[in-house]
C-alpha positions as CSV (number, residue, x, y, z in Angstrom):
1,X,22.9,-5.2,-4.9
2,X,26.5,-4.5,-6.0
3,X,28.4,-4.6,-9.2
4,X,25.4,-4.5,-11.6
5,X,25.4,-2.5,-14.8
6,X,24.0,1.0,-14.5
7,X,20.8,0.3,-16.3
8,X,20.2,-3.0,-14.5
9,X,20.8,-1.3,-11.1
10,X,18.0,1.2,-11.6
11,X,15.6,-1.2,-13.1
12,X,16.0,-3.5,-10.2
13,X,15.7,-0.6,-7.8
14,X,12.4,0.4,-9.3
15,X,11.1,-3.1,-9.3
16,X,11.9,-3.5,-5.6
17,X,9.8,-0.4,-4.9
18,X,6.8,-1.0,-7.1
19,X,6.5,-4.8,-7.3
20,X,4.8,-4.3,-10.6
21,X,5.8,-4.0,-14.3
22,X,8.1,-1.1,-14.6
23,X,7.1,1.2,-17.4
24,X,4.0,1.8,-19.4
25,X,4.4,0.5,-23.0
26,X,4.3,2.9,-25.8
27,X,0.7,2.5,-27.0
28,X,-0.5,2.6,-30.6
29,X,-3.6,4.5,-31.6
30,X,-6.1,3.8,-34.3
31,X,-9.6,5.2,-34.7
32,X,-9.4,6.8,-31.3
33,X,-8.5,3.5,-29.6
34,X,-5.2,2.7,-27.7
35,X,-3.6,-0.7,-27.9
36,X,-0.3,-2.5,-27.4
37,X,1.7,-3.8,-30.4
38,X,0.1,-7.3,-30.0
39,X,-3.4,-5.8,-30.1
40,X,-4.2,-6.1,-26.4
41,X,-5.5,-3.2,-24.3
42,X,-2.9,-0.5,-23.8
43,X,-0.6,-1.1,-20.8
44,X,-0.7,2.2,-18.9
45,X,0.6,1.8,-15.3
46,X,0.2,4.6,-12.8
47,X,3.6,5.5,-11.4
48,X,4.0,7.3,-8.1
49,X,6.8,8.3,-5.8
50,X,7.5,6.3,-2.5
51,X,5.2,3.4,-3.4
52,X,6.4,1.6,-0.3
53,X,3.6,3.5,1.6
54,X,1.1,1.2,0.0
55,X,2.8,-2.1,0.9
56,X,0.8,-4.1,3.4
57,X,3.3,-5.1,6.0
58,X,1.3,-7.1,8.7
59,X,0.9,-10.8,8.3
60,X,-2.8,-10.9,9.2
61,X,-3.9,-8.8,6.3
62,X,-1.2,-10.3,4.2
63,X,-2.9,-13.7,4.7
64,X,-6.3,-12.3,3.7
65,X,-5.4,-10.9,0.3
66,X,-4.2,-7.6,1.7
67,X,-7.6,-6.5,3.0
68,X,-7.7,-4.4,6.1
69,X,-10.0,-1.3,5.8
70,X,-12.9,-2.8,7.7
71,X,-11.7,-5.9,9.5
72,X,-11.7,-5.9,13.3
73,X,-9.2,-3.6,15.0
74,X,-5.7,-4.6,15.9
75,X,-2.4,-2.7,16.3
76,X,-1.9,-2.5,12.5
77,X,-5.1,-0.6,11.9
78,X,-3.3,2.7,11.3
79,X,-2.0,1.6,7.9
80,X,-5.5,1.0,6.5
81,X,-8.0,3.0,8.5
82,X,-7.0,4.8,11.7
83,X,-10.6,5.5,12.7
84,X,-11.0,1.8,13.7
85,X,-8.7,2.5,16.6
86,X,-11.6,4.2,18.4
87,X,-13.2,0.7,18.7
88,X,-10.2,-1.1,20.0
89,X,-11.1,-3.6,22.7
90,X,-7.9,-3.2,24.8
91,X,-6.3,-0.2,26.4
92,X,-2.9,-0.5,24.6
93,X,-1.3,-2.8,22.0
94,X,1.5,-2.8,19.5
95,X,2.8,-4.9,16.6
96,X,6.2,-5.6,15.0
97,X,6.8,-7.1,11.5
98,X,9.9,-7.8,9.5
99,X,9.6,-8.8,5.9
100,X,12.5,-9.9,3.7
101,X,12.2,-8.7,0.1
102,X,13.1,-10.8,-2.9
103,X,14.6,-13.7,-0.8
104,X,14.5,-16.0,-3.8
105,X,17.1,-13.9,-5.5
106,X,19.5,-14.1,-2.6
107,X,19.2,-10.4,-1.7
108,X,20.1,-10.0,1.9
109,X,19.9,-6.2,2.6
110,X,16.5,-5.5,1.2
111,X,13.7,-5.6,3.8
112,X,10.7,-3.9,5.2
113,X,10.3,-3.2,8.9
114,X,7.1,-2.1,10.5
115,X,6.4,-1.1,14.1
116,X,2.9,0.2,15.1
117,X,0.6,0.5,18.1
118,X,-2.1,2.4,19.8
119,X,-3.0,3.8,23.3
120,X,-6.5,4.8,24.5
121,X,-6.4,8.3,26.0
122,X,-10.0,8.6,27.1
123,X,-13.5,7.3,26.4
124,X,-13.8,6.8,22.7
125,X,-10.4,8.4,22.0
126,X,-7.2,6.7,20.8
127,X,-3.8,7.7,19.7
128,X,-1.9,5.5,17.1
129,X,1.8,5.5,16.1
130,X,3.4,3.8,13.1
131,X,7.0,3.5,12.0
132,X,7.8,2.0,8.6
133,X,11.4,1.5,7.2
134,X,12.2,0.1,3.8
135,X,15.8,-0.7,3.1
136,X,17.1,-1.4,-0.4
137,X,20.7,-1.8,0.7
138,X,23.7,-0.1,-0.9
139,X,23.4,0.6,-4.5
140,X,26.6,0.2,-6.5
141,X,26.5,2.1,-9.8
142,X,28.9,1.3,-12.6
143,X,29.1,2.7,-16.1
144,X,28.8,0.7,-19.3
145,X,32.5,-0.3,-19.1
146,X,32.1,-1.7,-15.7
147,X,33.9,1.0,-13.9
148,X,32.5,1.8,-10.5
149,X,31.0,5.3,-10.1
150,X,29.8,5.5,-6.5
151,X,28.0,3.7,-3.8
152,X,25.0,5.1,-1.9
153,X,22.6,3.8,0.7
154,X,19.0,3.4,-0.4
155,X,16.2,3.6,2.2
156,X,12.8,5.2,2.8
157,X,10.9,5.6,6.0
158,X,7.6,6.9,7.3
159,X,6.5,8.2,10.7
160,X,2.7,8.3,11.2
161,X,0.8,9.7,14.2
162,X,-3.0,9.1,14.3
163,X,-5.9,10.3,16.4
164,X,-9.3,8.4,16.4
165,X,-12.5,9.4,18.1
166,X,-15.9,7.6,18.2
167,X,-18.8,9.9,17.4
168,X,-21.3,7.3,18.6
169,X,-21.1,3.6,19.5
170,X,-21.4,2.8,15.8
171,X,-19.4,5.6,14.0
172,X,-15.9,6.9,14.3
173,X,-13.5,9.2,12.5
174,X,-9.7,9.3,12.3
175,X,-6.9,11.5,11.1
176,X,-3.3,10.7,10.5
177,X,-0.3,12.9,9.9
178,X,2.8,11.5,8.2
179,X,6.4,12.5,7.7
180,X,8.0,10.7,4.7
181,X,11.7,10.5,3.9
182,X,13.1,9.1,0.7
183,X,16.9,8.5,0.2
184,X,17.6,6.6,-3.0
185,X,21.4,6.8,-3.1
186,X,21.6,10.5,-2.4
187,X,24.5,12.3,-4.1
188,X,24.8,10.0,-7.0
189,X,24.7,11.5,-10.5
190,X,22.3,10.0,-13.1
191,X,23.0,9.9,-16.9
192,X,21.9,13.4,-18.0
193,X,23.5,15.2,-15.1
194,X,20.7,15.1,-12.4
195,X,21.9,14.5,-8.9
196,X,19.9,12.2,-6.6
197,X,18.8,14.0,-3.4
198,X,17.4,13.1,-0.1
199,X,13.8,14.3,0.0
200,X,11.0,14.6,2.5
201,X,7.3,15.1,2.2
202,X,4.2,15.5,4.4
203,X,0.9,13.7,4.0
204,X,-2.4,13.0,5.8
205,X,-5.0,10.2,6.0
206,X,-8.7,10.8,6.8
207,X,-10.8,7.8,7.6
208,X,-14.3,6.7,8.8
209,X,-15.7,3.6,10.3
210,X,-19.3,2.5,10.7
211,X,-20.5,-0.8,12.3
212,X,-23.9,-2.3,13.0
213,X,-25.5,-5.6,13.9
214,X,-26.7,-7.5,10.8
215,X,-29.6,-9.8,11.4
216,X,-29.9,-11.6,8.1
217,X,-28.8,-15.1,9.3
218,X,-29.8,-17.0,12.4
219,X,-26.4,-16.5,14.0
220,X,-25.2,-13.2,15.6
221,X,-23.4,-11.1,13.0
222,X,-22.0,-7.6,12.5
223,X,-21.2,-5.5,9.5
224,X,-18.3,-3.0,9.6
225,X,-17.7,-0.5,6.8
226,X,-14.6,1.6,6.3
227,X,-13.7,4.6,4.1
228,X,-10.2,5.9,4.0
229,X,-8.4,8.7,2.0
230,X,-4.7,8.0,2.3
231,X,-1.4,9.7,1.5
232,X,-2.9,13.1,0.7
233,X,0.1,15.4,0.5
234,X,2.8,17.2,-1.3
235,X,4.7,16.1,-4.4
236,X,8.2,14.7,-4.0
237,X,11.3,14.5,-6.2
238,X,14.4,12.4,-5.7
239,X,16.6,14.5,-7.9
240,X,17.7,18.1,-7.9
241,X,15.4,18.9,-10.8
242,X,12.7,20.7,-8.9
243,X,10.3,20.8,-11.9
244,X,9.9,17.1,-12.5
245,X,8.1,16.1,-9.3
246,X,6.1,12.9,-8.7
247,X,2.8,12.4,-6.8
248,X,2.5,10.6,-3.6
249,X,0.4,7.4,-3.8
250,X,-2.8,9.0,-2.7
251,X,-5.5,6.4,-2.4
252,X,-9.2,6.0,-1.9
253,X,-10.1,2.8,-0.1
254,X,-13.6,1.4,0.7
255,X,-13.9,-1.8,2.7
256,X,-16.6,-4.0,4.2
257,X,-16.3,-6.9,6.7
258,X,-19.1,-9.2,7.7
259,X,-18.4,-11.2,10.9
260,X,-20.6,-14.1,11.9
261,X,-20.3,-15.9,15.3
262,X,-21.4,-19.5,15.3
263,X,-21.9,-19.9,19.0
264,X,-19.2,-19.3,21.6
265,X,-16.3,-21.0,19.8
266,X,-16.4,-20.4,16.1
267,X,-16.5,-17.2,14.0
268,X,-16.0,-16.3,10.4
269,X,-15.3,-13.0,8.7
270,X,-15.7,-12.2,5.0
271,X,-13.9,-9.0,4.0
272,X,-13.7,-7.1,0.8
273,X,-11.6,-4.0,-0.1
274,X,-11.8,-1.8,-3.1
275,X,-8.9,0.7,-3.8
276,X,-8.3,3.4,-6.4
277,X,-5.1,5.5,-6.7
278,X,-6.1,9.1,-6.7
279,X,-3.2,9.9,-9.0
280,X,-3.4,11.3,-12.6
281,X,-3.2,8.6,-15.3
282,X,-0.1,8.9,-17.5
283,X,-0.5,9.8,-21.2
284,X,0.7,6.8,-23.2
285,X,2.5,9.0,-25.8
286,X,3.8,12.0,-23.7
287,X,5.6,13.7,-26.5
288,X,2.5,14.2,-28.6
289,X,0.6,17.5,-28.7
290,X,-2.4,15.8,-27.2
291,X,-0.4,15.0,-24.0
292,X,1.4,18.4,-23.9
293,X,-1.3,21.0,-24.8
294,X,0.7,24.0,-23.6
295,X,3.8,22.9,-25.5
296,X,6.3,23.3,-22.6
297,X,7.9,19.8,-23.1
298,X,6.2,18.2,-20.1
299,X,3.2,16.0,-20.2
300,X,0.1,17.7,-18.8
301,X,-0.7,14.9,-16.3
302,X,2.5,15.7,-14.4
303,X,1.7,19.4,-14.0
304,X,-1.3,19.3,-11.8
305,X,-1.1,20.3,-8.1
306,X,-1.5,17.4,-5.6
307,X,-5.2,18.4,-4.9
308,X,-6.0,19.0,-8.6
309,X,-4.4,15.7,-9.4
310,X,-6.7,13.9,-7.0
311,X,-9.8,15.2,-8.8
312,X,-8.4,14.7,-12.3
313,X,-7.6,11.0,-11.4
314,X,-11.3,10.1,-11.6
315,X,-11.8,11.2,-15.2
316,X,-8.5,11.5,-17.0
317,X,-7.8,8.0,-18.3
318,X,-7.0,8.2,-22.1
319,X,-9.3,5.3,-22.9
320,X,-12.2,6.8,-20.9
321,X,-14.5,5.1,-18.4
322,X,-13.4,1.6,-19.4
323,X,-9.8,2.4,-18.4
324,X,-11.0,4.2,-15.2
325,X,-12.7,0.9,-14.1
326,X,-9.5,-1.0,-14.8
327,X,-7.7,1.2,-12.3
328,X,-9.8,-0.3,-9.4
329,X,-7.9,-2.8,-7.3
330,X,-9.9,-5.6,-5.6
331,X,-9.0,-7.7,-2.5
332,X,-11.0,-10.2,-0.6
333,X,-10.3,-12.4,2.4
334,X,-11.7,-15.0,4.8
335,X,-10.8,-15.3,8.4
336,X,-11.9,-18.2,10.7
337,X,-11.4,-18.1,14.5
338,X,-11.7,-20.9,17.0
339,X,-12.2,-19.9,20.6
340,X,-10.9,-16.5,19.7
341,X,-7.4,-18.0,19.9
342,X,-6.6,-19.9,16.7
343,X,-7.1,-18.4,13.2
344,X,-7.0,-19.6,9.6
345,X,-7.0,-17.2,6.7
346,X,-7.1,-17.1,2.9
347,X,-7.4,-14.3,0.4
348,X,-7.1,-13.1,-3.2
349,X,-5.7,-9.8,-4.6
350,X,-6.4,-8.6,-8.1
351,X,-5.0,-5.7,-10.1
352,X,-5.8,-5.3,-13.8
353,X,-3.0,-6.5,-16.2
354,X,-2.9,-3.1,-17.9
355,X,-2.4,-1.4,-14.5
356,X,0.4,-3.4,-12.9
357,X,-1.0,-6.9,-13.1
358,X,-0.4,-7.9,-9.5
359,X,-2.6,-11.0,-8.9
360,X,-2.0,-13.5,-6.2
361,X,-3.5,-15.8,-3.6
362,X,-2.6,-15.7,0.1
363,X,-3.0,-18.0,3.1
364,X,-1.9,-17.9,6.7
365,X,-2.7,-18.7,10.3
366,X,-2.6,-16.9,13.7
367,X,-2.6,-17.4,17.4
368,X,-3.8,-15.0,20.1
369,X,-4.1,-15.1,23.8
370,X,-4.8,-12.4,26.3
371,X,-1.3,-10.8,26.0
372,X,0.5,-12.1,23.0
373,X,-0.3,-13.0,19.4
374,X,1.5,-14.2,16.3
375,X,0.4,-14.1,12.7
376,X,1.9,-15.9,9.7
377,X,1.2,-15.4,6.0
378,X,2.3,-16.9,2.7
379,X,1.8,-15.5,-0.8
380,X,1.1,-17.7,-3.9
381,X,1.4,-15.7,-7.2
382,X,-0.8,-16.6,-10.2
383,X,0.7,-18.6,-13.0
384,X,1.7,-15.5,-15.1
385,X,3.0,-13.4,-12.3
386,X,6.1,-13.1,-10.1
387,X,6.1,-11.4,-6.8
388,X,8.9,-10.2,-4.4
389,X,7.1,-11.9,-1.5
390,X,6.6,-15.4,-3.1
391,X,8.1,-18.3,-1.2
392,X,8.3,-16.0,1.9
393,X,6.8,-16.6,5.2
394,X,5.8,-13.3,6.8
395,X,5.6,-13.1,10.6
396,X,4.0,-10.4,12.8
397,X,4.1,-10.3,16.5
398,X,1.3,-8.6,18.5
399,X,1.4,-7.5,22.1
400,X,-1.5,-6.4,24.3
401,X,0.1,-4.6,27.2
402,X,-3.2,-4.1,29.1
403,X,-5.7,-6.8,28.1
404,X,-8.8,-5.3,29.7
405,X,-12.0,-4.5,28.0
406,X,-12.4,-0.8,27.3
407,X,-15.8,0.5,26.0
408,X,-15.8,3.1,23.2
């Protein structure tokens, strides 16, 4: 990522982080309605700090349209729903994933690494650990004349520790504590005088899982439901301007997975996730009095506390309830297992075009024996979208160190 113009450098950096359109367009207003210049619905993306926290790293979920809140437990459960760890069927397991970012552009030093695992510590109790590292390489800044200004490393990481406990043989709860570090070329000076700083933040996840037999078909089947509140924590700012802080990507996730077993050799799982960022919606025209009611020069949506911002996020969209519904993100996936060893997966992910527009299909396969597993996933963007993971084969390795059955 070297020797790019100053503006291009930062636009590319932001694109690498968000994997979505970069900025909300300036919307027009007429008769109380907001719209783009071409007459379409107003594009009003929700922008957060450290969006890498929401990237799905493991290849199993990556092959199922990024679902994961309610699917069966594996070593990657801590990312979606740590409470599932209480229902893990082995005593200990861990997973490792490496994902190259934007390989079609020839970028070599941008990647996401993810290491996660769990260990049962008693009946119905499990500890989980997750390490996530997102490297964006060295960022070379130059001015408009092409003169080099400075070079700085850009990376972010997360350390997560989770505890899950089963309340009954059908219901479990989980809590996760997180330490987040963001270093986007610390020490570099931006136009306007702000200095980029190395920042840290703390966050927590709270999650719940419920599972029950479902006798609506002639085969044995189970329904598992998951509810997760993720990335609830402090604001963070990557410059020395302590006033202009950004929200963490707090998220509300609801998932369901219906698993059907067709005899001893075949099983099929249909999974659906619904996600909503619990972050205030930007005001499309932040300089107007309607967006800055106290007249202090800062848009109101950026001045809420983290907790207040969570509650405002459900009712603050400028276009009302219609826009609130457009902020919902849908994901669905299918997983087929043969002999509990060989898996095939497909999925679809949908985000509204006015809220980022990420829309893509996924597919993949997996193999698992008593001790070792491997999952593969491949992403296929829709015709009108590009994605940093397109034409990339993601691979996750899973290890079960003690493959014995452990009852919750």
